[in-house]
C-alpha positions in Angstrom: -0.1 -0.1 0.0 1.0 3.5 -0.4 2.1 5.4 2.5 -0.6 7.9 3.6 -0.2 11.5 3.1 -2.7 14.1 3.5 -4.7 15.4 0.4 -3.2 18.9 0.9 0.3 17.6 1.3 0.2 15.8 -2.0 -1.6 18.5 -3.6 1.2 21.2 -2.4 4.0 19.0 -3.8 2.0 18.5 -7.1 1.9 22.3 -7.2 5.7 22.5 -6.8 6.5 20.0 -9.3 4.4 21.7 -11.8 6.0 25.1 -11.1 9.2 23.9 -11.5 8.6 22.3 -14.8 6.9 25.5 -16.3 10.1 27.5 -14.9 12.4 24.9 -16.9 10.4 25.1 -20.1 10.0 29.2 -19.9 13.9 29.5 -19.1 14.8 27.2 -22.0 12.5 29.0 -24.4 14.0 32.4 -23.3 17.3 31.2 -23.7 16.7 29.7 -27.1 15.2 33.0 -28.4 17.8 35.0 -26.8 20.5 33.2 -28.3 18.9 33.3 -31.8 18.2 37.0 -31.6 21.8 37.6 -30.6 22.9 35.8 -33.6 20.6 37.8 -35.9 21.9 41.0 -34.3 25.5 40.1 -34.3 26.7 43.3 -36.2 24.8 45.5 -33.7 26.9 45.4 -30.6 24.7 47.3 -28.3 21.6 45.1 -29.1 23.7 41.6 -29.6 25.0 42.3 -25.7 21.4 43.2 -24.3 20.3 39.7 -26.0 23.5 38.0 -24.5 22.6 39.4 -21.2 19.0 37.9 -21.3 20.6 34.7 -22.5 22.8 34.5 -19.5 20.2 34.8 -17.0 17.9 32.6 -19.0 20.6 30.0 -18.9 21.2 30.4 -15.0 17.2 30.2 -14.5 17.1 27.0 -17.1 19.8 25.2 -14.7 17.7 26.3 -11.7 14.4 25.1 -13.2 16.2 21.9 -14.1 17.6 21.0 -10.6 14.2 22.2 -9.2 12.2 20.0 -11.5 14.5 16.7 -10.8 14.1 17.5 -7.0 10.3 18.3 -6.6 9.0 15.7 -9.4 11.3 13.0 -8.1 9.9 13.8 -4.7 6.2 13.9 -5.7 6.1 10.6 -7.6 8.2 9.0 -4.9 5.5 9.7 -2.4 2.9 8.8 -4.9 4.1 5.1 -5.7 3.9 2.1 -3.7 7.0 1.6 -1.4 8.5 -1.2 -3.8 8.1 1.1 -6.7 9.2 4.1 -5.1 12.4 2.6 -4.2 13.2 1.5 -7.7 12.2 5.0 -8.9 14.6 6.6 -6.6 17.5 4.3 -7.6 16.7 5.1 -11.2 16.7 8.9 -10.4 20.3 8.9 -8.6 21.7 7.0 -11.7 20.2 9.2 -14.4 20.7 12.5 -12.8 24.5 12.8 -12.7 24.7 11.3 -16.3 22.7 14.4 -17.4 24.6 16.7 -15.5 27.9 15.2 -16.6 26.8 16.3 -20.4 27.3 19.9 -19.3 31.2 19.5 -19.3 31.2 18.1 -22.8 30.3 21.5 -24.4 33.9 22.4 -25.2 35.0 18.9 -26.0 36.6 18.9 -29.2 37.7 15.0 -29.3 36.4 13.0 -26.6 38.2 9.6 -26.1 36.9 6.8 -23.8 40.4 5.6 -22.9 41.4 9.2 -21.6 37.9 9.3 -19.9 38.4 5.8 -18.2 42.1 6.7 -17.3 41.1 9.9 -15.5 38.2 8.3 -13.9 39.9 5.3 -12.4 42.7 7.5 -11.2 42.2 7.6 -7.1 42.4 11.0 -5.6 42.8 10.3 -2.0 42.8 13.8 -0.8 39.3 14.3 -2.7 38.1 11.0 -1.6 38.7 12.0 2.0 37.1 15.4 1.7 34.1 14.4 0.0 33.5 11.1 1.8 34.0 12.7 5.2 31.9 15.6 4.5 29.3 13.4 3.2 29.3 11.0 6.4 29.1 14.0 8.7 26.3 15.5 6.7 24.2 12.1 6.5 24.9 11.4 10.1 23.2 14.3 11.2 19.8 13.2 9.7 19.2 10.8 6.7 16.0 10.0 5.5 16.4 6.3 4.4 12.7 6.2 2.9 13.2 9.1 0.7 17.0 8.4 0.0 17.3 9.8 -3.1 17.9 13.6 -1.5 21.2 12.8 0.0 22.4 11.5 -3.3 20.8 14.3 -5.5 22.4 17.0 -2.8 25.8 15.3 -3.2 25.8 15.5 -7.0 24.8 19.0 -7.0 27.7 20.1 -4.4 29.9 18.3 -6.9 28.4 19.8 -10.0 29.2 23.6 -8.5 32.7 22.6 -7.5 33.3 21.0 -11.1 31.9 24.1 -12.7 34.2 26.5 -10.8 37.1 24.4 -12.0 35.4 24.2 -15.7 35.3 27.8 -16.2 38.8 28.1 -14.1 37.1 30.2 -11.5 39.5 30.2 -8.2 37.8 32.3 -5.3 40.9 32.8 -3.7 41.9 35.2 -6.6 39.4 37.5 -5.3 41.4 38.1 -2.2 43.3 41.7 -1.8 46.5 39.7 -1.3 48.9 37.4 -3.1 46.4 36.3 -5.8 47.5 33.1 -7.5 48.5 32.7 -11.2 48.4 29.3 -13.1 51.6 28.3 -14.6 52.0 27.7 -18.3 51.7 23.7 -17.6 48.8 24.2 -15.6 47.1 26.2 -18.6 48.0 23.7 -21.1 46.8 20.9 -18.8 43.4 22.6 -18.4 43.1 23.0 -22.1 43.9 19.6 -22.6 40.9 18.5 -20.3 38.7 20.9 -21.9 39.6 19.5 -25.4 39.1 15.8 -24.3 36.1 16.2 -21.8 37.8 15.4 -18.9 35.8 17.6 -16.4 33.1 15.0 -17.0 35.4 12.1 -15.6 36.1 14.6 -12.7 32.4 15.1 -11.9 31.5 11.8 -12.4 34.2 10.2 -10.0 33.6 12.5 -7.1 30.1 11.9 -7.4 30.7 8.0 -7.2 32.6 9.0 -4.0 29.6 10.5 -2.4 27.6 7.6 -3.5 29.8 5.1 -2.2 30.1 6.8 1.1 26.2 7.0 1.3 25.9 3.2 0.5 28.7 2.4 3.0 27.0 4.7 5.8 23.8 2.6 5.2 25.7 -0.8 5.4 27.5 0.0 8.5 24.5 1.6 10.3 22.3 -1.2 9.2 19.9 1.3 7.4 17.8 -0.2 4.5 17.2 2.3 1.7 13.5 2.5 0.8 10.8 0.3 2.0 10.7 -2.8 -0.5 7.9 -4.8 0.5 
């Protein structure tokens, strides 16, 4: 049997799920229109700049809309399904979600090679493992909803996505300090260009996401917590 929720609670979750979908569709439409008009007025600098700015804000809104759509709709359908189906649905969501997000880091890839991808993916970065796994363990140890377990996985994937995006765009937050800014060496610049060319930030994102996923599974195993309610 389905878990019992009040009708008003379900309607509220349905409203938020629908709103997130509409935001995503609207943002994508504005992004596409803005990009199209910017290309039409590419010889008019002022007009082109205006449309590029609109496109940028629409792109941010589209990303937020996507994150919100996944979150609200996954939650809504998970509580609507029978316990066993809900569990399978959540597993499907946490598998598909990072795969879709990883495609973002292929936008500048000119020559994607699986050999390079797997080499980078299976290279263990012990510092990253300790940091991501430790932070994840501490986070879920403070409160973990094993019935709607997808929440911990998706939050972890978004956190990794943010850090990977900063690296992808070469945004160093320490460079905004008023003292001793860091400037990359020529070798570091060439290495970053190599990673962009071959889409290796995808491997970076997925490997760190796997660290978080494995930590959650390990936490569930050692704490003897059953994910979902398969009956």
